[in-house]
TIGUGU-598629 format. One line per 10 residues: number of its first residue (from 1); for each residue x, y, z of N, C-alpha, C, CB. Coordinates in nm, 4 decimals. Glycine has a CB too. Layout:
% residues N
NUM = X/Y/Z/X/Y/Z/X/Y/Z/X/Y/Z ~ ...
END
This chain:
% residues 201
1 = 8.6399/16.5294/25.6874/8.7322/16.4264/25.5967/8.8226/16.3397/25.7009/8.8440/16.5186/25.4811 ~ 8.7942/16.2049/25.6997/8.8774/16.1259/25.7951/9.0199/16.0850/25.7261/8.7932/15.9907/25.8408 ~ 9.1074/16.1350/25.7749/9.2486/16.1171/25.7226/9.3301/15.9965/25.7964/9.3293/16.2577/25.7436 ~ 9.2523/15.9510/25.8983/9.3225/15.8389/25.9563/9.3146/15.6979/25.8720/9.2638/15.8197/26.0977 ~ 9.4055/15.6148/25.8995/9.3835/15.4802/25.8322/9.2615/15.4244/25.8605/9.4810/15.3824/25.8671 ~ 9.1905/15.3701/25.7692/9.0714/15.2949/25.7818/9.0046/15.2349/25.6475/8.9767/15.3828/25.8491 ~ 8.8992/15.1548/25.6433/8.8244/15.0951/25.5408/8.6908/15.1445/25.5460/8.8264/14.9524/25.5477 ~ 8.6513/15.2084/25.4302/8.5295/15.2511/25.4108/8.4624/15.1746/25.2862/8.5362/15.3977/25.3961 ~ 8.3499/15.1000/25.2889/8.2733/15.0502/25.1909/8.1516/15.1268/25.1506/8.2402/14.9289/25.2264 ~ 8.1482/15.1732/25.0325/8.0192/15.2455/24.9543/7.9714/15.1471/24.8864/8.0453/15.3690/24.8525
11 = 7.8406/15.1082/24.9329/7.7686/15.0145/24.8585/7.6262/15.0407/24.8400/7.7833/14.8931/24.9149 ~ 7.5552/14.9707/24.7616/7.4301/14.9877/24.7339/7.3874/14.9392/24.5909/7.4043/15.1210/24.7558 ~ 7.2664/14.9740/24.5499/7.2158/14.9493/24.4018/7.2848/15.0205/24.3023/7.0740/14.9858/24.3826 ~ 7.2483/15.0020/24.1753/7.3047/15.0605/24.0633/7.2286/15.1921/24.0698/7.2897/14.9750/23.9272 ~ 7.2869/15.2988/24.0084/7.2339/15.4396/23.9971/7.2380/15.5160/24.1219/7.0940/15.4400/23.9502 ~ 7.2944/15.4805/24.2336/7.2784/15.5263/24.3583/7.4004/15.6299/24.3900/7.2702/15.4046/24.4543 ~ 7.4885/15.6635/24.3018/7.5954/15.7509/24.2927/7.6982/15.6956/24.4040/7.5469/15.9052/24.3142 ~ 7.7388/15.5594/24.3740/7.8425/15.4960/24.4613/7.9802/15.5745/24.3862/7.8392/15.3022/24.4531 ~ 7.9999/15.5479/24.2620/8.1162/15.6002/24.1805/8.1348/15.7520/24.2153/8.0894/15.5803/24.0182 ~ 8.0335/15.8228/24.2075/8.0478/15.9688/24.2635/8.0832/15.9990/24.3871/7.9416/16.0341/24.2561
21 = 8.0372/15.9169/24.4941/8.0854/15.9202/24.6161/8.2382/15.8959/24.6457/8.0122/15.8349/24.6790 ~ 8.2725/15.7856/24.5634/8.4197/15.7441/24.5617/8.4958/15.8457/24.5239/8.4519/15.6340/24.4757 ~ 8.4734/15.8958/24.3956/8.5632/15.9921/24.3190/8.5676/16.1196/24.4082/8.5048/16.0266/24.1629 ~ 8.4467/16.1642/24.4589/8.4715/16.2877/24.5451/8.5696/16.2670/24.6566/8.3419/16.3359/24.6074 ~ 8.5794/16.1539/24.7250/8.6502/16.1213/24.8391/8.7935/16.1185/24.8012/8.6039/15.9932/24.8983 ~ 8.8346/16.0555/24.6898/8.9664/16.0313/24.6347/9.0068/16.1888/24.6027/8.9642/15.9208/24.4940 ~ 8.9264/16.2650/24.5234/8.9808/16.3999/24.4764/9.0115/16.4879/24.6030/8.8716/16.4776/24.3775 ~ 8.9180/16.4882/24.7067/8.9370/16.5621/24.8325/9.0712/16.5222/24.9025/8.8160/16.5351/24.9283 ~ 9.0978/16.3865/24.9009/9.2182/16.3407/24.9870/9.3450/16.3804/24.8754/9.2081/16.1511/25.0346 ~ 9.3360/16.3538/24.7663/9.4518/16.3965/24.6721/9.4889/16.5462/24.6885/9.4113/16.3712/24.5179
31 = 9.3589/16.6247/24.7007/9.3812/16.7772/24.6947/9.4598/16.8050/24.8300/9.2302/16.8692/24.6844 ~ 9.4565/16.7235/24.9269/9.5287/16.7405/25.0710/9.6687/16.7195/25.0309/9.4805/16.6271/25.1971 ~ 9.7202/16.6652/24.9335/9.8622/16.6135/24.9042/9.8751/16.4870/24.9477/9.9705/16.6907/24.9648 ~ 9.7868/16.4104/24.9692/9.8120/16.2665/25.0195/9.8081/16.1852/24.8812/9.6887/16.2094/25.1380 ~ 9.9261/16.0830/24.8674/9.9305/16.0025/24.7426/9.8058/15.9177/24.7527/10.0669/15.9123/24.7269 ~ 9.7446/15.9239/24.6269/9.6101/15.8410/24.5961/9.6232/15.7637/24.4820/9.4852/15.9275/24.5734 ~ 9.5940/15.6478/24.4751/9.5845/15.5718/24.3774/9.4470/15.4970/24.3527/9.6851/15.4923/24.3920 ~ 9.3876/15.4764/24.2208/9.2676/15.4168/24.2219/9.2675/15.2854/24.1186/9.1627/15.5261/24.1864 ~ 9.1864/15.2208/24.1304/9.1849/15.0825/24.0521/9.0433/15.0557/24.0280/9.2535/14.9540/24.1345 ~ 9.0182/14.9834/23.9200/8.8951/14.9195/23.8806/8.9055/14.7910/23.7940/8.8169/15.0173/23.8091
41 = 8.8340/14.7079/23.8045/8.8307/14.5752/23.7271/8.8265/14.5962/23.5844/8.7113/14.4893/23.7640 ~ 8.9057/14.5496/23.4974/8.9046/14.5893/23.3612/8.7811/14.5313/23.2987/9.0313/14.5456/23.2888 ~ 8.7247/14.4394/23.3487/8.5707/14.3891/23.3029/8.4855/14.5103/23.2963/8.4950/14.2780/23.4142 ~ 8.5016/14.6130/23.3729/8.4106/14.7246/23.3674/8.4595/14.8277/23.2576/8.4004/14.7919/23.5101 ~ 8.4015/14.8033/23.1445/8.4538/14.8902/23.0358/8.3489/15.0101/22.9794/8.4928/14.7912/22.9150 ~ 8.2612/15.0347/23.0911/8.1421/15.1188/23.0597/8.1852/15.2666/22.9804/8.0631/15.1496/23.2084 ~ 8.2932/15.3072/23.0505/8.3543/15.4551/22.9930/8.4811/15.4610/22.9703/8.3380/15.5703/23.0799 ~ 8.5148/15.3453/22.9243/8.6651/15.3292/22.8606/8.7470/15.2941/22.9754/8.7300/15.4700/22.7853 ~ 8.8981/15.2616/22.9314/8.9849/15.2156/23.0208/9.0410/15.3197/23.1117/9.0825/15.1498/22.9547 ~ 9.0964/15.2873/23.2082/9.1772/15.3696/23.2960/9.1285/15.4780/23.3693/9.2697/15.4171/23.2318
51 = 9.0145/15.4834/23.3980/8.9573/15.5941/23.4797/8.8085/15.5426/23.5252/8.9514/15.7405/23.3883 ~ 8.8051/15.5903/23.6512/8.6566/15.5672/23.7173/8.5649/15.6950/23.6689/8.6645/15.5622/23.9041 ~ 8.4548/15.6483/23.6076/8.3582/15.7651/23.5863/8.2296/15.7516/23.6316/8.3437/15.7973/23.4546 ~ 8.1727/15.8285/23.6923/8.0502/15.8267/23.7455/7.9389/15.8491/23.6316/8.0466/15.9294/23.8544 ~ 7.8198/15.8357/23.6673/7.6884/15.8675/23.5785/7.6963/15.9938/23.5451/7.5503/15.8470/23.6441 ~ 7.7413/16.0977/23.6285/7.6972/16.2263/23.5989/7.8474/16.2942/23.5300/7.6310/16.3063/23.7494 ~ 7.9370/16.2003/23.5037/8.0589/16.2514/23.4476/8.1734/16.2883/23.5234/8.0315/16.3518/23.3827 ~ 8.1825/16.2607/23.6424/8.2948/16.2928/23.7369/8.3835/16.1836/23.7242/8.2529/16.3130/23.8855 ~ 8.5146/16.2003/23.7243/8.6109/16.0962/23.6932/8.7445/16.1217/23.7664/8.6333/16.0885/23.5406 ~ 8.8157/15.9832/23.7626/8.9411/15.9930/23.8471/9.0229/15.8965/23.7737/8.9249/15.9570/24.0100
61 = 9.1496/15.9259/23.7515/9.2377/15.8192/23.6748/9.2521/15.6843/23.7683/9.3984/15.8859/23.6411 ~ 9.2400/15.5758/23.7022/9.2472/15.4458/23.7541/9.3268/15.3597/23.6719/9.1200/15.3909/23.7712 ~ 9.3828/15.2555/23.7606/9.4421/15.1409/23.6711/9.3599/15.0191/23.6613/9.5773/15.0954/23.7224 ~ 9.3360/14.9757/23.5592/9.2490/14.8585/23.5302/9.3216/14.7278/23.5722/9.2111/14.8534/23.3752 ~ 9.2492/14.6452/23.6491/9.3239/14.5216/23.6935/9.2342/14.3998/23.6766/9.3712/14.5332/23.8454 ~ 9.2837/14.2890/23.6556/9.2129/14.1597/23.6325/9.1797/14.1035/23.7740/9.3049/14.0538/23.5447 ~ 9.2681/14.0996/23.8646/9.2474/14.0451/23.9864/9.3246/14.1173/24.0979/9.2806/13.9069/23.9795 ~ 9.3215/14.0568/24.2210/9.4018/14.1266/24.3341/9.5575/14.0912/24.3074/9.3509/14.0702/24.4927 ~ 9.6078/13.9984/24.2367/9.7443/13.9978/24.2203/9.8046/14.1192/24.1365/9.7774/13.8707/24.1595 ~ 9.7180/14.1795/24.0443/9.7354/14.2901/23.9675/9.7408/14.4194/24.0618/9.6238/14.2949/23.8631
71 = 9.6545/14.4196/24.1427/9.6431/14.5201/24.2603/9.7734/14.5029/24.3193/9.5198/14.4932/24.3704 ~ 9.8272/14.4186/24.3805/9.9623/14.4128/24.4623/10.0718/14.4624/24.3584/10.0000/14.2487/24.5221 ~ 10.0628/14.4289/24.2427/10.1752/14.4423/24.1447/10.1738/14.5893/24.1104/10.1586/14.3472/24.0112 ~ 10.0669/14.6568/24.1127/10.0848/14.7995/24.0676/10.0637/14.9136/24.1814/9.9818/14.8252/23.9510 ~ 10.0371/14.8672/24.2827/10.0125/14.9635/24.4064/10.1656/15.0032/24.4427/9.9240/14.8812/24.5488 ~ 10.1791/15.1574/24.4720/10.3131/15.1957/24.4974/10.3283/15.2100/24.6612/10.3467/15.3354/24.4155 ~ 10.4380/15.1784/24.7071/10.4836/15.1824/24.8284/10.4416/15.3070/24.9080/10.6184/15.1681/24.8203 ~ 10.4622/15.4039/24.8483/10.4136/15.5328/24.9157/10.2778/15.5858/24.9100/10.4845/15.6323/24.8700 ~ 10.1890/15.4929/24.8441/10.0470/15.5342/24.8436/9.9846/15.5060/24.9765/9.9681/15.4627/24.7331 ~ 9.9184/15.6141/25.0197/9.8413/15.6343/25.1270/9.6970/15.5982/25.1139/9.8545/15.7614/25.1619
81 = 9.6287/15.6220/25.0070/9.4857/15.6243/24.9799/9.4609/15.5218/24.8589/9.4358/15.7779/24.9441 ~ 9.3942/15.4161/24.8787/9.3696/15.3120/24.7650/9.2102/15.3290/24.7543/9.4241/15.1397/24.8054 ~ 9.1809/15.3621/24.6286/9.0210/15.3552/24.5823/9.0252/15.2332/24.4878/8.9571/15.5064/24.4933 ~ 8.9013/15.1656/24.5093/8.8622/15.0719/24.4212/8.7190/15.0856/24.3809/8.8884/14.9468/24.4742 ~ 8.6837/15.0986/24.2505/8.5321/15.1036/24.1968/8.4926/14.9449/24.1673/8.5178/15.2059/24.0408 ~ 8.3688/14.9062/24.1610/8.3009/14.7916/24.1208/8.3860/14.6793/24.1879/8.2875/14.7807/23.9604 ~ 8.3949/14.7032/24.3000/8.4966/14.5908/24.3711/8.4192/14.4479/24.3833/8.5451/14.6436/24.5402 ~ 8.3045/14.4487/24.3484/8.2333/14.3166/24.3674/8.2833/14.2323/24.2368/8.0560/14.3358/24.3752 ~ 8.3380/14.2683/24.1270/8.3873/14.2064/24.0175/8.5284/14.1200/24.0401/8.4022/14.3146/23.9170 ~ 8.5913/14.1806/24.1596/8.7142/14.0983/24.1816/8.7083/13.9614/24.2674/8.8107/14.1878/24.2487
91 = 8.8025/13.8979/24.2986/8.8074/13.7756/24.3741/8.7994/13.7939/24.5047/8.9156/13.7035/24.3515 ~ 8.7596/13.6730/24.5926/8.7341/13.6984/24.7352/8.8442/13.7312/24.8118/8.6760/13.5922/24.7960 ~ 8.9830/13.7256/24.7640/9.0926/13.7744/24.8360/9.0962/13.9189/24.8642/9.2055/13.7407/24.7704 ~ 9.0119/13.9916/24.7924/9.0059/14.1404/24.7990/8.9806/14.1785/24.9391/8.8961/14.2004/24.7064 ~ 8.8948/14.0952/25.0108/8.8522/14.1316/25.1526/8.9748/14.1415/25.2389/8.7515/14.0242/25.2150 ~ 9.0563/14.0250/25.2446/9.1723/14.0378/25.3386/9.2698/14.1474/25.2845/9.2495/13.8959/25.3545 ~ 9.2572/14.1670/25.1530/9.3758/14.2670/25.1164/9.3344/14.3954/25.1625/9.4114/14.2774/24.9579 ~ 9.1982/14.4303/25.1427/9.1543/14.5647/25.2112/9.1901/14.5783/25.3467/9.0094/14.5848/25.2084 ~ 9.1663/14.4749/25.4436/9.2046/14.4676/25.5904/9.3539/14.5016/25.5711/9.1739/14.3130/25.6703 ~ 9.4405/14.4054/25.5152/9.5795/14.4263/25.5174/9.6280/14.5890/25.4767/9.6394/14.3165/25.4148
101 = 9.5813/14.6459/25.3730/9.6137/14.7914/25.3415/9.5715/14.8726/25.4594/9.5400/14.8446/25.2088 ~ 9.4463/14.8601/25.5135/9.4192/14.9494/25.6233/9.5032/14.9536/25.7271/9.3071/14.9277/25.6740 ~ 9.5286/14.8075/25.7669/9.6158/14.7740/25.8827/9.7576/14.8318/25.8631/9.6238/14.6181/25.9019 ~ 9.7957/14.8476/25.7495/9.9585/14.9138/25.7150/9.9374/15.0621/25.7253/10.0285/14.8769/25.5409 ~ 9.8210/15.1148/25.7526/9.8248/15.2639/25.7585/9.7616/15.3371/25.6634/9.9462/15.3092/25.7567 ~ 9.6919/15.2614/25.5667/9.6472/15.3253/25.4421/9.4983/15.3609/25.4697/9.6661/15.2271/25.3104 ~ 9.4491/15.4627/25.3901/9.2998/15.4893/25.3760/9.2483/15.4057/25.2668/9.2667/15.6403/25.3463 ~ 9.1525/15.3124/25.2784/9.1124/15.2112/25.1674/8.9585/15.2393/25.1506/9.1447/15.0428/25.2108 ~ 8.9057/15.2968/25.0338/8.7617/15.3297/24.9956/8.7487/15.2583/24.8713/8.7266/15.4883/24.9787 ~ 8.6502/15.1629/24.8957/8.5838/15.0829/24.8006/8.4443/15.1160/24.7739/8.5908/14.9527/24.8388
111 = 8.3974/15.0933/24.6322/8.2664/15.1074/24.6147/8.2090/14.9897/24.5312/8.2420/15.2367/24.5554 ~ 8.0884/14.9409/24.5531/8.0348/14.8251/24.4626/7.8979/14.7977/24.5087/8.1239/14.6875/24.4700 ~ 7.8345/14.7183/24.4228/7.7102/14.6542/24.4372/7.7078/14.5645/24.5461/7.6740/14.5875/24.3224 ~ 7.5977/14.5846/24.6407/7.5883/14.4810/24.7475/7.5177/14.3619/24.7209/7.5309/14.5319/24.8586 ~ 7.4056/14.3790/24.6229/7.3454/14.2754/24.5700/7.3386/14.2636/24.4233/7.2299/14.2724/24.6193 ~ 7.3071/14.1302/24.3879/7.3094/14.1048/24.2403/7.1585/14.1129/24.1964/7.3789/13.9557/24.2023 ~ 7.1424/14.0781/24.0508/7.0068/14.0994/24.0107/6.9015/14.0158/24.0729/6.9985/14.0829/23.8751 ~ 6.9384/13.9169/24.1645/6.8595/13.8308/24.2121/6.7969/13.8875/24.3448/6.9310/13.7075/24.2248 ~ 6.8687/13.9879/24.3783/6.8485/14.0505/24.5134/6.9330/13.9833/24.6109/6.7027/14.0444/24.5603 ~ 7.0276/13.8922/24.6000/7.1059/13.8457/24.6942/7.2456/13.8947/24.6920/7.1010/13.7151/24.6887
121 = 7.3219/13.8870/24.8138/7.4528/13.9502/24.8156/7.5421/13.9086/24.6999/7.5211/13.9194/24.9438 ~ 7.6113/13.9998/24.6458/7.6812/13.9848/24.5265/7.8145/13.8887/24.5735/7.7197/14.1401/24.4608 ~ 7.8263/13.7737/24.4797/7.9190/13.6872/24.5304/8.0711/13.7202/24.4676/7.8675/13.5413/24.4986 ~ 8.1700/13.7016/24.5262/8.2992/13.7222/24.4783/8.3525/13.5918/24.3957/8.3901/13.7572/24.6004 ~ 8.3126/13.5895/24.3003/8.3456/13.4665/24.1975/8.2907/13.3324/24.2723/8.5278/13.4508/24.1639 ~ 8.3610/13.2383/24.2866/8.3076/13.1142/24.3354/8.3889/13.0962/24.4711/8.3264/12.9880/24.2253 ~ 8.4398/13.1885/24.5311/8.5313/13.1866/24.6518/8.4261/13.1599/24.7754/8.6227/13.3398/24.6688 ~ 8.2797/13.1560/24.7587/8.2044/13.1473/24.8819/8.1762/13.2608/24.9699/8.2629/13.0626/24.9554 ~ 8.2492/13.3730/24.9117/8.2399/13.4958/25.0007/8.1527/13.5924/24.9247/8.3862/13.5626/25.0353 ~ 8.0864/13.6860/24.9852/8.0089/13.7934/24.9188/8.0497/13.9344/24.9559/7.8651/13.7773/24.9502
131 = 7.9800/14.0143/24.9087/8.0003/14.1658/24.9552/7.9570/14.1953/25.0917/7.9229/14.2639/24.8660 ~ 7.8726/14.0964/25.1531/7.8519/14.1095/25.2995/7.9675/14.0757/25.3829/7.7423/14.0266/25.3423 ~ 8.0488/14.0127/25.3374/8.1765/13.9602/25.4097/8.2623/14.0840/25.4009/8.2522/13.8207/25.3372 ~ 8.2615/14.1675/25.3155/8.3500/14.2807/25.2797/8.2827/14.3906/25.3758/8.3502/14.3210/25.1063 ~ 8.1574/14.4114/25.3531/8.0896/14.5483/25.4397/8.1244/14.5210/25.5766/7.9092/14.5691/25.4320 ~ 8.1023/14.4020/25.6416/8.1270/14.4000/25.7879/8.2532/14.4202/25.8415/8.0906/14.2880/25.8377 ~ 8.3579/14.4232/25.7382/8.4946/14.4458/25.7800/8.5265/14.6114/25.7839/8.5947/14.3645/25.6740 ~ 8.4290/14.6755/25.7327/8.4494/14.8348/25.7173/8.4462/14.8994/25.8341/8.3485/14.9040/25.6347 ~ 8.5297/14.9977/25.8627/8.5185/15.0959/25.9714/8.4108/15.1915/25.9495/8.6433/15.1695/25.9896 ~ 8.3831/15.2174/25.8040/8.2834/15.3155/25.7583/8.1997/15.2410/25.6684/8.3432/15.4415/25.6897
141 = 8.0632/15.2384/25.6973/7.9852/15.1524/25.5843/7.8783/15.2622/25.5350/7.9018/14.9962/25.6503 ~ 7.8812/15.2843/25.4087/7.7999/15.3840/25.3505/7.7174/15.3446/25.2592/7.8646/15.4772/25.3003 ~ 7.5915/15.3225/25.3073/7.4761/15.2552/25.2213/7.4125/15.3726/25.1217/7.3469/15.1885/25.3302 ~ 7.4259/15.3472/25.0006/7.3561/15.4440/24.9181/7.2359/15.3699/24.8333/7.4649/15.5157/24.8191 ~ 7.1192/15.4458/24.8342/7.0106/15.3917/24.7587/6.9756/15.4981/24.6284/6.8800/15.3704/24.8646 ~ 6.8951/15.4239/24.5406/6.8666/15.5099/24.4138/6.7088/15.5432/24.4199/6.9080/15.4231/24.2650 ~ 6.6454/15.5756/24.3327/6.4837/15.6116/24.3270/6.4412/15.4885/24.2241/6.4404/15.7941/24.2545 ~ 6.3314/15.4216/24.2630/6.2671/15.3414/24.1983/6.2085/15.3876/24.0701/6.1850/15.2968/24.2755 ~ 6.2418/15.3274/23.9390/6.1893/15.3757/23.8104/6.0809/15.3057/23.7678/6.2825/15.3729/23.7084 ~ 6.0019/15.2413/23.8409/5.8908/15.1483/23.8064/5.7955/15.2445/23.7424/5.8252/15.0658/23.9354
151 = 5.7436/15.2312/23.6251/5.6443/15.3317/23.5768/5.5053/15.2777/23.6065/5.6610/15.3616/23.4206 ~ 5.4333/15.3861/23.6781/5.3064/15.3877/23.7088/5.2122/15.4825/23.6336/5.3028/15.4098/23.8360 ~ 5.0826/15.4856/23.6442/5.0058/15.5581/23.5491/5.0283/15.7226/23.5767/4.8471/15.5104/23.5635 ~ 5.0906/15.7346/23.7070/5.1032/15.8733/23.7314/5.2730/15.9185/23.7323/5.0243/15.9037/23.8786 ~ 5.3482/15.8321/23.6436/5.4882/15.8639/23.6303/5.5693/15.7435/23.7038/5.5195/16.0133/23.6962 ~ 5.7092/15.7833/23.7270/5.7854/15.6752/23.8136/5.7445/15.6689/23.9635/5.9420/15.7044/23.8104 ~ 5.7723/15.5609/24.0189/5.7466/15.5176/24.1346/5.8084/15.6403/24.2368/5.8071/15.3696/24.1477 ~ 5.9548/15.6631/24.2310/6.0384/15.7251/24.2907/6.0542/15.6853/24.4506/6.0058/15.8544/24.2632 ~ 6.0140/15.5641/24.4806/6.0418/15.5242/24.6197/6.1705/15.4897/24.6198/5.9600/15.4160/24.6744 ~ 6.2327/15.4594/24.7418/6.3680/15.4050/24.7808/6.4037/15.2875/24.7166/6.3785/15.3789/24.9190
161 = 6.4809/15.2865/24.6262/6.5427/15.1653/24.5548/6.6555/15.0962/24.6201/6.5917/15.2042/24.4242 ~ 6.6422/14.9751/24.6649/6.7670/14.9075/24.7273/6.7896/14.7852/24.6356/6.7451/14.8604/24.8925 ~ 6.7094/14.7668/24.5374/6.7493/14.6335/24.4348/6.7447/14.6882/24.3013/6.6381/14.4944/24.4395 ~ 6.8193/14.6023/24.2150/6.8200/14.6309/24.0655/6.7680/14.5174/23.9980/6.9585/14.6630/24.0090 ~ 6.6613/14.5438/23.8992/6.6079/14.4356/23.8367/6.6798/14.4370/23.6814/6.4403/14.4480/23.8401 ~ 6.7021/14.3144/23.6460/6.7666/14.2828/23.5203/6.6528/14.2295/23.4198/6.8853/14.1725/23.5442 ~ 6.6793/14.2913/23.2971/6.5918/14.2718/23.1940/6.6890/14.2249/23.0667/6.5032/14.4094/23.1694 ~ 6.6287/14.1091/23.0018/6.6920/14.0598/22.8947/6.5877/14.0576/22.7845/6.7541/13.9272/22.9243 ~ 6.6218/14.1481/22.6559/6.5139/14.1539/22.5560/6.3824/14.1825/22.6092/6.5052/14.0316/22.4841 ~ 6.3793/14.2770/22.7132/6.2516/14.3302/22.7631/6.1710/14.2272/22.8734/6.1585/14.3574/22.6301
171 = 6.2380/14.1107/22.9037/6.1759/14.0289/22.9994/6.2737/14.0266/23.1294/6.1483/13.8821/22.9360 ~ 6.2192/14.0095/23.2517/6.3067/13.9821/23.3565/6.3842/13.8743/23.3439/6.2466/13.9711/23.4655 ~ 6.5284/13.8758/23.3848/6.6194/13.7842/23.3488/6.5675/13.6639/23.4529/6.7799/13.8415/23.3636 ~ 6.6053/13.5345/23.3923/6.5643/13.4219/23.4679/6.6879/13.4333/23.5815/6.5538/13.2701/23.3711 ~ 6.6335/13.3463/23.6783/6.7239/13.3412/23.8161/6.8427/13.2726/23.7890/6.6552/13.2656/23.9417 ~ 6.8434/13.1883/23.6899/6.9760/13.1025/23.6679/7.0654/13.1529/23.5479/6.9365/12.9455/23.6366 ~ 7.0236/13.2980/23.5069/7.1175/13.3757/23.4185/7.2589/13.4010/23.5016/7.0438/13.5244/23.3735 ~ 7.3710/13.4046/23.4274/7.5039/13.4278/23.5031/7.4977/13.5634/23.5655/7.6340/13.4188/23.4065 ~ 7.5570/13.5493/23.6854/7.5619/13.6651/23.7748/7.6229/13.8007/23.7039/7.6502/13.6239/23.9011 ~ 7.7455/13.7649/23.6270/7.7976/13.8641/23.5471/7.7821/13.8278/23.4128/7.9300/13.8920/23.5763
181 = 7.7140/13.9051/23.3283/7.6882/13.8701/23.1939/7.7320/13.9767/23.1109/7.5494/13.8394/23.1695 ~ 7.8457/13.9574/23.0309/7.9270/14.0359/22.9591/7.8800/14.0270/22.8150/8.0681/13.9973/22.9789 ~ 7.8472/14.1401/22.7567/7.8020/14.1313/22.6319/7.6723/14.1018/22.5782/7.8652/14.0621/22.5889 ~ 7.5758/14.0770/22.6802/7.4396/14.0497/22.6626/7.3700/14.1799/22.6336/7.3819/13.9796/22.7828 ~ 7.2733/14.1557/22.5581/7.1665/14.2665/22.5365/7.0735/14.2771/22.6669/7.0705/14.2309/22.4002 ~ 7.1235/14.3543/22.7636/7.0415/14.3613/22.8835/7.0211/14.5109/22.9273/7.1086/14.2777/22.9985 ~ 6.9300/14.5156/23.0302/6.9238/14.6532/23.0862/6.9054/14.6380/23.2377/6.8037/14.7402/23.0208 ~ 6.9249/14.7277/23.3023/6.8812/14.7466/23.4537/6.8095/14.8645/23.4863/6.9956/14.7486/23.5440 ~ 6.7312/14.8160/23.5975/6.6499/14.9417/23.6588/6.6318/14.9312/23.7942/6.5106/14.9611/23.6023 ~ 6.6670/15.0354/23.8747/6.6502/15.0215/24.0217/6.5061/15.0056/24.0628/6.7083/15.1418/24.0932
191 = 6.4757/14.9350/24.1756/6.3456/14.8996/24.2116/6.3290/14.9142/24.3659/6.3155/14.7583/24.1632 ~ 6.2418/14.9385/24.4128/6.1890/14.9469/24.5414/6.1570/14.8083/24.5823/6.0705/15.0379/24.5480 ~ 6.1224/14.7801/24.7088/6.0744/14.6310/24.7401/5.9322/14.6136/24.6834/6.0716/14.5974/24.9073 ~ 5.8479/14.7043/24.6765/5.7216/14.7002/24.6183/5.7180/14.6546/24.4724/5.6638/14.8288/24.6307 ~ 5.8109/14.6975/24.4058/5.8137/14.6699/24.2477/5.9162/14.6013/24.1921/5.8140/14.7848/24.1725 ~ 6.0216/14.5358/24.2945/6.1088/14.4327/24.2520/6.0282/14.2962/24.2267/6.2205/14.4151/24.3594 ~ 6.0566/14.2488/24.1061/5.9947/14.1064/24.1047/6.0678/14.0069/24.1509/5.9591/14.0632/23.9822 ~ 6.0499/13.9624/24.2783/6.1241/13.8378/24.3514/6.1155/13.7126/24.2693/6.0578/13.8030/24.4978 ~ 6.2181/13.6231/24.2970/6.2151/13.4951/24.2197/6.1467/13.3978/24.3038/6.3570/13.4428/24.1796 ~ 6.0774/13.3193/24.2737/6.0202/13.1969/24.3601/6.0944/13.0796/24.3291/5.8665/13.1637/24.3339
201 = 6.1568/13.0333/24.4404/6.2552/12.9125/24.4243/6.1827/12.7890/24.4747/6.3974/12.9328/24.5099
END
């Protein structure tokens, strides 16, 4: 367990246990007696407010925030570990803020999608910055993958999935669909390169 100040970015596709990895690290550091605070964008309401919850049910208390200004407002001066889940939903200033926290002597661990449903690096709003800009700042880059759930005659593919396919009403979502689609009837499935339906531009 690295207890020196650093920035770790846990990234990858959906269903890759990113939140599980984050929560395990936060719990381990908290159990060492290090003051730990966690945050998540309030747009992420999958498992209810004020907690980070993984697909397998592991959870950690978290403060819901709208943007990085909320993060600055709620972080405690004595906090030594900062955890952020679904970091891709925040604004572009999160990149410099993560750097700032680490340079102040904190451990910063964030988790998020590296790519959107198009297979492109996830953009931080309209800032012109993407998850790639955050990943390259990290002292520790932890890439997580899932298993491809494309159905074949012999069952699921099971290959290494580095992308996620979005479906709306059973059809592959159009390229020009919003990157963040709140309240839509949609579903996602992890896909390997072979079974991901690439968009022709």
